[in-house]
C-alpha positions as CSV (number, residue, x, y, z in Angstrom):
1,S,130.7,80.4,143.7
2,S,130.0,78.5,140.5
3,S,126.3,79.5,140.6
4,M,127.4,83.2,141.0
5,G,129.7,82.7,137.9
6,S,126.9,81.2,135.9
7,A,124.5,83.9,137.0
8,L,127.0,86.5,135.9
9,F,127.5,84.8,132.6
10,F,123.7,84.8,132.0
11,L,123.4,88.4,132.9
12,G,126.3,89.0,130.4
13,E,124.4,87.2,127.7
14,Y,121.2,89.0,128.5
15,A,123.0,92.4,128.3
16,N,124.5,91.3,125.0
17,M,121.1,90.5,123.6
18,I,119.8,94.0,124.7
19,L,122.8,95.7,123.1
20,M,122.3,93.9,119.9
21,S,118.6,94.4,119.6
22,G,118.8,98.1,119.1
23,P,121.0,98.0,116.0
24,C,119.1,95.0,114.6
25,T,115.9,97.0,115.1
26,L,117.3,100.1,113.3
27,L,118.9,98.2,110.4
28,S,116.4,95.5,109.5
29,P,112.7,96.3,109.8
30,G,112.8,99.9,108.8
31,G,114.1,101.6,112.0
32,W,111.9,104.1,113.9
33,P,108.6,104.1,111.7
34,P,106.0,101.5,111.6
35,I,106.3,98.6,109.3
36,L,103.1,99.2,107.5
37,D,102.2,102.5,106.0
38,L,98.8,103.1,107.5
39,P,97.6,106.5,108.8
40,I,96.3,105.1,112.1
41,L,99.8,103.4,112.8
42,K,101.6,106.8,112.1
43,R,100.0,108.2,115.2
44,I,102.1,106.1,117.4
45,P,105.4,107.8,118.3
46,G,108.7,106.4,116.8
47,S,110.1,105.6,120.2
48,I,107.1,103.3,120.9
49,W,107.7,101.5,117.6
50,F,111.4,101.2,118.5
51,S,110.5,99.7,121.8
52,I,108.0,97.2,120.3
53,K,110.7,96.1,117.6
54,V,113.4,95.7,120.3
55,I,111.1,93.6,122.4
56,M,110.3,91.5,119.3
57,F,114.0,90.9,118.7
58,L,114.7,90.1,122.3
59,F,112.0,87.5,122.2
60,L,113.4,86.1,119.0
61,Y,116.9,85.9,120.5
62,I,115.8,84.3,123.7
63,W,113.6,81.9,121.8
64,V,116.3,80.8,119.4
65,R,118.9,80.4,122.3
66,A,116.4,78.2,124.4
67,A,115.1,76.2,121.3
68,F,118.3,75.1,119.7
69,P,121.0,73.1,121.5
70,R,124.4,74.5,122.1
71,Y,127.0,72.7,120.0
72,R,130.6,72.3,121.0
73,Y,133.3,73.4,118.8
74,D,134.2,69.8,117.5
75,Q,130.5,69.3,116.8
76,L,130.3,72.6,114.7
77,M,133.4,71.6,112.8
78,G,132.0,68.1,112.1
79,L,128.7,69.5,111.0
80,G,130.4,71.9,108.7
81,W,132.7,69.5,107.1
82,K,130.4,66.4,106.9
83,V,127.1,68.1,106.3
84,F,127.2,71.7,105.0
85,L,130.2,71.4,102.7
86,P,128.9,68.4,100.7
87,L,125.4,70.0,100.7
88,S,126.7,73.3,99.3
89,L,128.9,71.6,96.7
90,A,125.9,69.6,95.6
91,W,123.9,72.8,95.4
92,V,126.6,74.5,93.3
93,V,126.6,71.4,90.9
94,A,122.7,71.5,90.7
95,V,122.5,75.2,90.0
96,S,125.3,75.1,87.4
97,G,123.6,72.1,85.8
98,V,120.2,73.8,85.6
99,S,121.9,77.1,84.2
100,V,123.7,75.1,81.5
101,T,120.7,73.0,80.7
102,F,118.3,75.9,80.5
103,P,120.2,79.1,79.5
104,W,117.2,81.1,79.0
105,L,116.3,81.0,82.7
106,P,117.3,84.0,84.7
Protein backbone atom coordinates (compact mmCIF):
# COMPACT_ATOMS: atom_id res chain seq x y z
CA SER A 1 0.00 0.00 0.00
CA SER A 2 2.97 2.35 0.54
CA SER A 3 4.10 1.87 -3.06
CA MET A 4 0.59 2.76 -4.21
CA GLY A 5 0.70 5.92 -2.09
CA SER A 6 4.07 6.92 -3.47
CA ALA A 7 2.88 6.25 -7.02
CA LEU A 8 -0.16 8.46 -6.44
CA PHE A 9 2.08 11.16 -4.95
CA PHE A 10 4.32 10.99 -8.01
CA LEU A 11 1.31 11.25 -10.33
CA GLY A 12 0.08 14.25 -8.34
CA GLU A 13 3.47 15.93 -8.65
CA TYR A 14 3.53 15.21 -12.38
CA ALA A 15 0.01 16.61 -12.77
CA ASN A 16 1.13 19.72 -10.87
CA MET A 17 4.06 20.14 -13.27
CA ILE A 18 1.72 19.85 -16.26
CA LEU A 19 -0.75 22.35 -14.81
CA MET A 20 2.00 24.87 -14.07
CA SER A 21 3.71 24.58 -17.45
CA GLY A 22 0.86 26.24 -19.33
CA PRO A 23 0.79 29.48 -17.31
CA CYS A 24 4.62 29.61 -17.24
CA THR A 25 4.66 29.25 -21.01
CA LEU A 26 2.04 31.92 -21.53
CA LEU A 27 3.66 34.40 -19.15
CA SER A 28 7.40 34.16 -19.61
CA PRO A 29 8.66 33.37 -23.13
CA GLY A 30 6.08 35.37 -25.06
CA GLY A 31 3.06 33.07 -25.02
CA TRP A 32 1.85 31.63 -28.30
CA PRO A 33 4.16 33.21 -30.93
CA PRO A 34 7.70 32.02 -31.65
CA ILE A 35 10.53 33.50 -29.62
CA LEU A 36 12.44 34.78 -32.67
CA ASP A 37 10.72 37.02 -35.20
CA LEU A 38 11.69 35.14 -38.37
CA PRO A 39 9.31 34.63 -41.31
CA ILE A 40 9.98 30.89 -41.54
CA LEU A 41 9.11 30.44 -37.85
CA LYS A 42 5.81 32.30 -38.27
CA ARG A 43 4.53 29.50 -40.52
CA ILE A 44 4.34 27.13 -37.54
CA PRO A 45 0.95 27.45 -35.79
CA GLY A 46 0.76 28.95 -32.31
CA SER A 47 -0.56 25.73 -30.78
CA ILE A 48 2.61 23.93 -31.91
CA TRP A 49 4.77 26.67 -30.38
CA PHE A 50 2.75 26.45 -27.17
CA SER A 51 3.25 22.67 -27.06
CA ILE A 52 6.99 23.01 -27.68
CA LYS A 53 7.31 25.56 -24.87
CA VAL A 54 5.23 23.45 -22.47
CA ILE A 55 7.47 20.45 -23.18
CA MET A 56 10.55 22.63 -22.57
CA PHE A 57 9.18 23.79 -19.20
CA LEU A 58 8.24 20.23 -18.24
CA PHE A 59 11.76 19.09 -19.05
CA LEU A 60 13.16 21.94 -16.95
CA TYR A 61 10.89 21.14 -13.99
CA ILE A 62 11.69 17.44 -14.05
CA TRP A 63 15.41 18.11 -14.49
CA VAL A 64 15.54 20.50 -11.52
CA ARG A 65 13.51 18.15 -9.30
CA ALA A 66 15.80 15.24 -10.15
CA ALA A 67 19.09 17.15 -9.97
CA PHE A 68 18.73 18.97 -6.66
CA PRO A 69 18.26 17.24 -3.31
CA ARG A 70 15.06 17.71 -1.38
CA TYR A 71 15.81 19.55 1.82
CA ARG A 72 13.88 19.03 5.03
CA TYR A 73 12.23 22.01 6.69
CA ASP A 74 14.90 22.30 9.37
CA GLN A 75 17.64 22.16 6.71
CA LEU A 76 15.95 24.95 4.75
CA MET A 77 15.64 27.08 7.87
CA GLY A 78 19.28 26.52 8.73
CA LEU A 79 20.33 27.36 5.19
CA GLY A 80 18.29 30.55 5.25
CA TRP A 81 19.50 31.77 8.63
CA LYS A 82 23.12 30.62 8.46
CA VAL A 83 23.93 31.18 4.79
CA PHE A 84 21.46 33.37 2.92
CA LEU A 85 20.80 36.00 5.60
CA PRO A 86 24.52 36.81 6.19
CA LEU A 87 25.12 36.70 2.43
CA SER A 88 22.30 39.13 1.72
CA LEU A 89 23.38 41.48 4.50
CA ALA A 90 26.94 41.45 3.18
CA TRP A 91 25.58 42.20 -0.29
CA VAL A 92 23.56 45.17 1.04
CA VAL A 93 26.67 46.53 2.79
CA ALA A 94 28.78 46.05 -0.35
CA VAL A 95 26.27 47.73 -2.67
CA SER A 96 25.72 50.64 -0.28
CA GLY A 97 29.49 51.04 0.09
CA VAL A 98 29.96 51.15 -3.67
CA SER A 99 27.06 53.62 -4.11
CA VAL A 100 28.47 55.93 -1.40
CA THR A 101 32.05 55.65 -2.67
CA PHE A 102 31.14 56.14 -6.34
CA PRO A 103 28.02 58.36 -6.44
CA TRP A 104 28.24 58.90 -10.21
CA LEU A 105 27.57 55.21 -10.97
CA PRO A 106 23.95 54.38 -11.80
